[in-house]
DRENNU-599943 format. One record per residue (C-alpha): z, x, y. Coordinates in Angstrom, 1 decimal. Layout:
+--------+--------+--------+
!      w !      u !      v !
+--------+--------+--------+
!      Z !      X !      Y !
...
+--------+--------+--------+
END
This chain:
+--------+--------+--------+
!      w !      u !      v !
+--------+--------+--------+
! -132.7 !  -15.1 !  -19.0 !
! -129.0 !  -14.6 !  -20.2 !
! -129.5 !  -11.2 !  -17.8 !
! -130.3 !  -13.5 !  -15.2 !
! -127.3 !  -15.5 !  -15.7 !
! -124.9 !  -12.5 !  -15.7 !
! -126.6 !  -11.3 !  -11.8 !
! -126.1 !  -14.6 !  -10.8 !
! -122.3 !  -15.4 !  -11.9 !
! -121.9 !  -11.3 !  -10.5 !
! -123.5 !  -12.6 !   -7.1 !
! -121.0 !  -15.5 !   -6.3 !
! -118.3 !  -13.5 !   -7.5 !
! -118.7 !  -11.1 !   -5.0 !
! -120.0 !  -13.6 !   -2.9 !
! -116.9 !  -15.3 !   -2.6 !
! -114.4 !  -11.9 !   -2.2 !
! -116.8 !  -10.7 !    0.3 !
! -116.3 !  -14.0 !    2.4 !
! -112.9 !  -14.0 !    2.2 !
! -112.8 !  -10.3 !    3.6 !
! -114.5 !  -11.1 !    6.6 !
! -112.0 !  -13.9 !    7.1 !
! -109.1 !  -11.8 !    7.4 !
! -111.0 !   -9.7 !    9.4 !
! -112.7 !  -12.3 !   11.5 !
! -108.5 !  -12.8 !   12.3 !
! -107.7 !   -9.3 !   13.4 !
! -110.6 !   -8.7 !   15.0 !
! -111.6 !  -11.8 !   16.4 !
! -113.0 !  -11.1 !   20.3 !
! -112.6 !  -12.9 !   23.2 !
! -114.5 !  -17.1 !   23.0 !
! -116.4 !  -16.9 !   26.2 !
! -118.0 !  -13.3 !   24.7 !
! -118.3 !  -14.7 !   21.2 !
! -120.0 !  -18.0 !   22.6 !
! -122.3 !  -16.1 !   24.2 !
! -123.9 !  -14.3 !   21.4 !
! -123.9 !  -17.0 !   19.3 !
! -126.1 !  -18.1 !   21.5 !
! -128.6 !  -15.5 !   21.8 !
! -129.0 !  -15.6 !   18.8 !
! -129.6 !  -19.1 !   18.4 !
! -132.4 !  -18.3 !   20.6 !
! -133.4 !  -15.3 !   19.2 !
! -133.7 !  -17.0 !   15.5 !
! -135.8 !  -20.0 !   17.3 !
! -138.2 !  -17.5 !   18.7 !
! -138.4 !  -16.0 !   15.3 !
! -139.1 !  -18.7 !   13.0 !
! -142.3 !  -19.2 !   12.2 !
! -144.0 !  -21.5 !    9.4 !
! -144.9 !  -19.0 !    7.0 !
! -149.1 !  -19.9 !    5.7 !
! -150.0 !  -19.9 !    3.1 !
! -152.7 !  -17.1 !    2.3 !
! -155.6 !  -18.5 !    0.6 !
! -156.0 !  -16.6 !   -2.6 !
! -158.4 !  -16.8 !   -5.9 !
! -156.5 !  -18.7 !   -7.7 !
! -155.9 !  -21.7 !   -4.7 !
! -158.2 !  -23.8 !   -3.3 !
! -157.9 !  -25.9 !    0.2 !
! -156.4 !  -27.9 !    1.0 !
! -154.0 !  -27.8 !   -1.8 !
! -150.2 !  -26.4 !   -1.0 !
! -147.6 !  -23.8 !   -2.8 !
! -145.1 !  -26.0 !   -4.9 !
! -143.2 !  -22.6 !   -5.9 !
! -139.5 !  -21.9 !   -4.1 !
! -138.3 !  -19.2 !   -2.4 !
! -136.0 !  -17.6 !   -4.4 !
! -132.8 !  -18.5 !   -3.0 !
! -133.4 !  -22.1 !   -4.5 !
! -133.3 !  -20.3 !   -8.2 !
! -131.1 !  -17.2 !   -7.2 !
! -128.3 !  -15.9 !   -5.4 !
! -129.1 !  -12.3 !   -4.2 !
! -126.1 !   -9.0 !   -2.8 !
! -124.9 !  -10.3 !    0.6 !
! -125.9 !   -7.8 !    2.7 !
! -123.2 !   -5.5 !    4.9 !
! -122.1 !   -6.8 !    8.4 !
! -123.8 !   -6.6 !   11.6 !
! -122.8 !   -4.1 !   14.8 !
! -122.0 !   -5.8 !   17.8 !
! -124.2 !   -6.9 !   19.8 !
! -124.6 !   -5.5 !   23.8 !
! -122.1 !   -7.7 !   26.3 !
! -124.0 !  -10.4 !   27.7 !
! -124.9 !  -10.7 !   31.2 !
! -122.6 !  -12.3 !   33.9 !
! -122.6 !  -15.7 !   33.9 !
! -123.4 !  -17.5 !   37.4 !
! -120.7 !  -17.7 !   39.8 !
! -118.6 !  -21.2 !   38.7 !
! -118.5 !  -24.5 !   42.0 !
! -115.5 !  -24.3 !   44.3 !
! -112.1 !  -25.9 !   42.8 !
! -109.9 !  -29.0 !   44.5 !
! -107.9 !  -28.0 !   47.2 !
! -104.5 !  -27.0 !   46.2 !
! -101.3 !  -28.7 !   47.1 !
! -100.1 !  -27.9 !   50.4 !
!  -97.3 !  -24.9 !   49.9 !
!  -94.2 !  -25.0 !   50.6 !
!  -92.8 !  -23.5 !   54.5 !
!  -92.5 !  -19.6 !   54.7 !
!  -89.5 !  -18.5 !   55.6 !
!  -89.4 !  -17.7 !   59.5 !
!  -89.8 !  -14.3 !   60.1 !
!  -88.3 !  -11.2 !   62.7 !
!  -88.3 !  -11.9 !   66.7 !
!  -90.9 !   -9.8 !   67.6 !
!  -90.9 !   -7.3 !   71.1 !
!  -91.2 !   -8.8 !   74.5 !
!  -95.0 !   -8.2 !   75.4 !
!  -95.7 !   -6.9 !   78.7 !
!  -95.9 !   -9.1 !   81.6 !
!  -97.8 !  -11.2 !   83.4 !
! -100.3 !  -10.6 !   86.0 !
!  -99.2 !  -12.3 !   89.1 !
!  -99.8 !  -16.3 !   89.2 !
! -101.5 !  -17.8 !   93.0 !
!  -98.7 !  -18.7 !   95.5 !
!  -98.1 !  -22.4 !   94.9 !
!  -98.4 !  -25.5 !   97.2 !
!  -96.1 !  -24.9 !  100.5 !
!  -92.8 !  -27.1 !   99.3 !
!  -91.3 !  -30.2 !  101.7 !
!  -88.6 !  -29.0 !  103.8 !
!  -85.0 !  -29.1 !  102.3 !
!  -82.1 !  -31.3 !  103.6 !
!  -79.9 !  -29.5 !  106.4 !
!  -77.2 !  -27.7 !  105.3 !
!  -73.6 !  -27.7 !  105.8 !
!  -72.1 !  -27.3 !  109.2 !
!  -70.6 !  -23.9 !  109.5 !
!  -67.3 !  -23.2 !  110.0 !
!  -66.4 !  -22.8 !  114.1 !
!  -66.5 !  -19.0 !  115.2 !
!  -64.7 !  -17.0 !  117.0 !
!  -65.5 !  -17.4 !  120.9 !
!  -67.0 !  -14.5 !  122.8 !
!  -64.5 !  -15.6 !  125.7 !
!  -62.0 !  -14.3 !  123.5 !
!  -62.4 !  -10.7 !  124.3 !
!  -61.5 !   -8.9 !  127.4 !
!  -62.0 !   -5.5 !  128.4 !
!  -61.4 !   -4.5 !  132.2 !
!  -60.0 !   -1.8 !  134.6 !
!  -60.2 !   -1.5 !  138.0 !
!  -58.7 !    2.3 !  139.3 !
!  -57.8 !    3.1 !  142.9 !
!  -57.7 !    6.9 !  144.0 !
!  -54.4 !    7.9 !  146.5 !
!  -54.9 !   11.6 !  147.1 !
!  -58.3 !   13.5 !  147.8 !
!  -60.1 !   14.8 !  145.2 !
!  -59.0 !   18.5 !  144.4 !
!  -61.3 !   19.9 !  141.6 !
!  -64.9 !   19.4 !  140.7 !
!  -66.6 !   19.2 !  137.9 !
!  -63.4 !   17.2 !  135.8 !
!  -63.2 !   14.1 !  134.6 !
!  -61.7 !   12.2 !  138.3 !
!  -57.6 !   10.4 !  137.5 !
!  -57.5 !    7.6 !  139.1 !
!  -53.6 !    6.9 !  139.4 !
!  -53.7 !    3.6 !  141.1 !
!  -54.2 !    0.5 !  139.8 !
!  -55.5 !   -2.9 !  140.4 !
!  -56.2 !   -3.8 !  137.0 !
!  -55.3 !   -2.5 !  133.9 !
!  -53.9 !   -5.6 !  131.9 !
!  -55.6 !   -4.2 !  128.1 !
!  -54.5 !   -0.6 !  129.3 !
!  -58.5 !    1.0 !  128.3 !
!  -58.6 !    3.1 !  130.8 !
!  -56.5 !    6.4 !  130.7 !
!  -55.0 !    7.6 !  133.9 !
!  -54.2 !   10.8 !  132.0 !
!  -57.3 !   11.9 !  131.0 !
!  -59.1 !    9.6 !  133.8 !
!  -61.3 !    8.1 !  131.0 !
!  -62.2 !    4.7 !  129.9 !
!  -62.2 !    4.6 !  126.6 !
!  -64.0 !    1.7 !  124.3 !
!  -62.4 !   -0.8 !  122.2 !
!  -64.4 !   -4.2 !  121.8 !
!  -68.3 !   -2.7 !  121.4 !
!  -70.5 !   -4.3 !  124.0 !
!  -72.1 !   -4.4 !  126.8 !
!  -70.0 !   -3.4 !  130.2 !
!  -70.4 !   -3.3 !  133.6 !
!  -69.6 !   -0.4 !  135.8 !
!  -69.2 !    0.2 !  139.4 !
!  -67.5 !    2.8 !  141.8 !
!  -66.8 !    3.0 !  146.2 !
!  -66.2 !    6.3 !  147.6 !
!  -65.0 !    7.4 !  150.7 !
!  -66.7 !   10.8 !  152.1 !
!  -65.3 !   12.6 !  154.2 !
!  -65.0 !   16.5 !  155.3 !
!  -67.5 !   17.7 !  153.6 !
!  -70.9 !   16.1 !  151.0 !
!  -69.7 !   14.8 !  148.0 !
!  -72.3 !   14.1 !  145.3 !
!  -70.5 !   12.4 !  142.3 !
!  -72.3 !   11.4 !  138.8 !
!  -70.9 !    9.1 !  136.3 !
!  -70.8 !   10.3 !  132.6 !
!  -70.9 !    8.7 !  129.2 !
!  -69.6 !   10.9 !  126.4 !
!  -70.1 !   14.2 !  127.7 !
!  -73.1 !   13.4 !  129.5 !
!  -74.8 !   12.8 !  133.0 !
!  -76.1 !    9.5 !  132.9 !
!  -76.0 !    8.7 !  137.0 !
!  -75.7 !   10.2 !  139.9 !
!  -75.0 !    9.8 !  144.0 !
!  -75.4 !   12.2 !  146.4 !
!  -73.3 !   11.5 !  150.0 !
!  -73.9 !   13.5 !  153.5 !
!  -71.1 !   14.3 !  155.3 !
!  -71.7 !   14.2 !  158.9 !
!  -69.2 !   15.6 !  160.9 !
!  -66.4 !   13.1 !  163.0 !
!  -68.0 !    9.5 !  160.6 !
!  -66.1 !    8.4 !  157.6 !
!  -68.8 !    7.7 !  154.9 !
!  -69.4 !    5.5 !  151.7 !
!  -70.9 !    6.6 !  148.8 !
!  -71.2 !    3.8 !  145.5 !
!  -73.1 !    2.8 !  142.7 !
!  -73.4 !    0.7 !  139.6 !
!  -74.8 !    0.2 !  136.3 !
!  -74.9 !   -1.5 !  133.0 !
!  -74.1 !    0.0 !  129.6 !
!  -74.4 !   -0.8 !  125.9 !
!  -71.2 !    1.3 !  124.2 !
!  -69.9 !    1.4 !  120.8 !
!  -66.0 !    2.1 !  119.6 !
!  -65.1 !    5.0 !  120.8 !
!  -67.2 !    5.9 !  123.5 !
!  -65.7 !    6.6 !  126.5 !
!  -66.6 !    6.5 !  130.4 !
!  -65.6 !    8.3 !  134.0 !
!  -66.4 !   10.1 !  137.1 !
!  -66.3 !   13.6 !  138.3 !
!  -67.9 !   15.5 !  140.8 !
!  -70.7 !   17.3 !  140.3 !
!  -71.5 !   21.2 !  141.3 !
!  -69.2 !   23.3 !  143.7 !
!  -66.3 !   22.7 !  145.8 !
!  -68.9 !   22.5 !  148.7 !
!  -69.5 !   18.8 !  147.2 !
!  -66.5 !   17.8 !  146.5 !
!  -65.8 !   15.4 !  149.9 !
!  -64.3 !   12.2 !  147.8 !
!  -61.0 !   11.3 !  150.0 !
!  -58.1 !    8.5 !  150.3 !
!  -55.6 !    7.6 !  151.8 !
!  -53.5 !    4.8 !  153.4 !
!  -56.7 !    3.6 !  155.4 !
!  -59.2 !    4.6 !  153.3 !
!  -59.9 !    3.6 !  149.4 !
!  -62.0 !    5.1 !  146.6 !
!  -62.1 !    3.0 !  143.5 !
!  -63.8 !    2.5 !  140.1 !
!  -64.4 !   -0.3 !  137.9 !
!  -65.6 !   -2.0 !  135.0 !
!  -65.3 !   -5.2 !  132.3 !
!  -66.9 !   -5.8 !  129.4 !
!  -70.1 !   -8.0 !  130.2 !
!  -70.4 !   -9.8 !  126.5 !
!  -69.2 !   -8.5 !  123.2 !
!  -71.4 !   -7.1 !  120.0 !
!  -69.8 !   -9.7 !  117.7 !
!  -71.6 !   -8.6 !  114.8 !
!  -70.0 !   -5.6 !  114.7 !
!  -66.7 !   -6.5 !  115.6 !
!  -67.2 !   -9.5 !  112.9 !
!  -68.0 !   -6.2 !  109.8 !
!  -65.4 !   -3.8 !  111.2 !
!  -62.6 !   -7.3 !  110.6 !
!  -64.1 !   -7.7 !  107.3 !
!  -63.3 !   -3.9 !  106.6 !
!  -60.2 !   -3.9 !  107.6 !
!  -59.1 !   -7.1 !  105.6 !
!  -59.8 !   -5.1 !  103.3 !
!  -58.1 !   -2.5 !  103.5 !
!  -54.9 !   -4.6 !  104.1 !
!  -55.6 !   -6.3 !  100.7 !
!  -56.0 !   -2.9 !   98.7 !
+--------+--------+--------+
END
């Protein structure tokens, strides 16, 4: 009996010291609360399944209907605590939880950097025709074409001595602008525009073949066959568009056998021309250029 009480006291002391050691170790090596809870639930389930009522087998010393009054030894004797078991396996992942409530709207972020320009889009369909606009202001009065003049009328005093060269008319009826040069025998164009030219020639002593030239190129021919004892007349007229710097003249075309252009005190041979209307566009542009040059 004394031996039993000694063993009981020893067991109580060992159980108390082991409990204190377990508490210290549990505080240092405590696993997450979530894993421990899962393990406890699994352990509890295992214990419930394993917990079955132990039936007392019927023996020779027992009678049917009688219960065993014996109590487990733990009621009268405390055993030595067993060693801690190994940690169980991690439990399975739990089910996904429900979505939480929507959070509050966050603060507006800073404005980002400006992106690169995109490509040009396709051309859209034309819109409807708009209403007519209001009439513009009246422009300034332009220059009149009547302000520009160019004309001449000249004649001969003697028969023409040479061929294949400009005829030098030395008798002046009109040359106010001096656009006809009696030294060269040529009309020099200073005002661009449309001109009218005409000539009336006396033919005597031989045949006459005359051509009107523009810038070294013949543009018109006149031929008169002389009849002995008669005084003939040859004439021609045409309209030309000239630019500034163009030249127009008359000359005998061929050898001396065609040099029958004649003039004396009673027989005239004349050459005339005048500006019908100027080329205003070119004149305005030329004036602008001249004004720009003078300013510089």
